[in-house]
FIPAGU-402439 format. One record per residue (C-alpha): x, y, z; chain; residue number from 1. Coordinates in steps of 0.25 Angstrom, whole numbers. Example, Ala and Ser with C-alpha at 12.3 -4.5 7.8 and 13.67 -1.06 7.14 Angstrom:
2
<px 49&py -18&pz 31&chain A&resi 1>
<px 55&py -4&pz 29&chain A&resi 2>
***
This chain:
58
<px 24&py -1&pz 39&chain A&resi 1>
<px 27&py -15&pz 30&chain A&resi 2>
<px 27&py -17&pz 16&chain A&resi 3>
<px 28&py -31&pz 10&chain A&resi 4>
<px 26&py -34&pz -6&chain A&resi 5>
<px 28&py -46&pz -13&chain A&resi 6>
<px 29&py -46&pz -29&chain A&resi 7>
<px 26&py -58&pz -37&chain A&resi 8>
<px 26&py -60&pz -51&chain A&resi 9>
<px 25&py -70&pz -64&chain A&resi 10>
<px 35&py -70&pz -76&chain A&resi 11>
<px 44&py -59&pz -79&chain A&resi 12>
<px 36&py -47&pz -84&chain A&resi 13>
<px 23&py -51&pz -78&chain A&resi 14>
<px 16&py -41&pz -67&chain A&resi 15>
<px 20&py -42&pz -53&chain A&resi 16>
<px 11&py -43&pz -42&chain A&resi 17>
<px 16&py -36&pz -29&chain A&resi 18>
<px 9&py -38&pz -16&chain A&resi 19>
<px 11&py -29&pz -4&chain A&resi 20>
<px 6&py -29&pz 10&chain A&resi 21>
<px 7&py -18&pz 19&chain A&resi 22>
<px 7&py -19&pz 35&chain A&resi 23>
<px 5&py -7&pz 44&chain A&resi 24>
<px 8&py -7&pz 58&chain A&resi 25>
<px -2&py 4&pz 68&chain A&resi 26>
<px 3&py 8&pz 79&chain A&resi 27>
<px 1&py 19&pz 90&chain A&resi 28>
<px -14&py 21&pz 87&chain A&resi 29>
<px -19&py 34&pz 95&chain A&resi 30>
<px -7&py 41&pz 94&chain A&resi 31>
<px -8&py 56&pz 89&chain A&resi 32>
<px 0&py 59&pz 77&chain A&resi 33>
<px 1&py 71&pz 68&chain A&resi 34>
<px 2&py 67&pz 54&chain A&resi 35>
<px 0&py 75&pz 41&chain A&resi 36>
<px -4&py 70&pz 27&chain A&resi 37>
<px 6&py 70&pz 16&chain A&resi 38>
<px 5&py 79&pz 4&chain A&resi 39>
<px -5&py 77&pz -5&chain A&resi 40>
<px 6&py 72&pz -15&chain A&resi 41>
<px 12&py 61&pz -7&chain A&resi 42>
<px -1&py 54&pz -7&chain A&resi 43>
<px -10&py 46&pz -14&chain A&resi 44>
<px -23&py 40&pz -14&chain A&resi 45>
<px -22&py 24&pz -19&chain A&resi 46>
<px -35&py 19&pz -14&chain A&resi 47>
<px -43&py 17&pz -27&chain A&resi 48>
<px -28&py 10&pz -32&chain A&resi 49>
<px -26&py 1&pz -19&chain A&resi 50>
<px -42&py -2&pz -22&chain A&resi 51>
<px -40&py -7&pz -37&chain A&resi 52>
<px -29&py -15&pz -33&chain A&resi 53>
<px -36&py -20&pz -23&chain A&resi 54>
<px -48&py -24&pz -33&chain A&resi 55>
<px -36&py -31&pz -43&chain A&resi 56>
<px -32&py -40&pz -34&chain A&resi 57>
<px -44&py -45&pz -26&chain A&resi 58>
***
């Protein structure tokens, strides 16, 4: 995964806007894997937060 971030802002003290683009490359489709879900304390559902942020910037 590659994450690229750029930040821009106005005068000193003004809020900064940060844009993040994520590129993910998926390979080896069909390969059998063994994986376990992480413990509940190590995950978070940010779906609603991402949706709110998307509506603010569209």
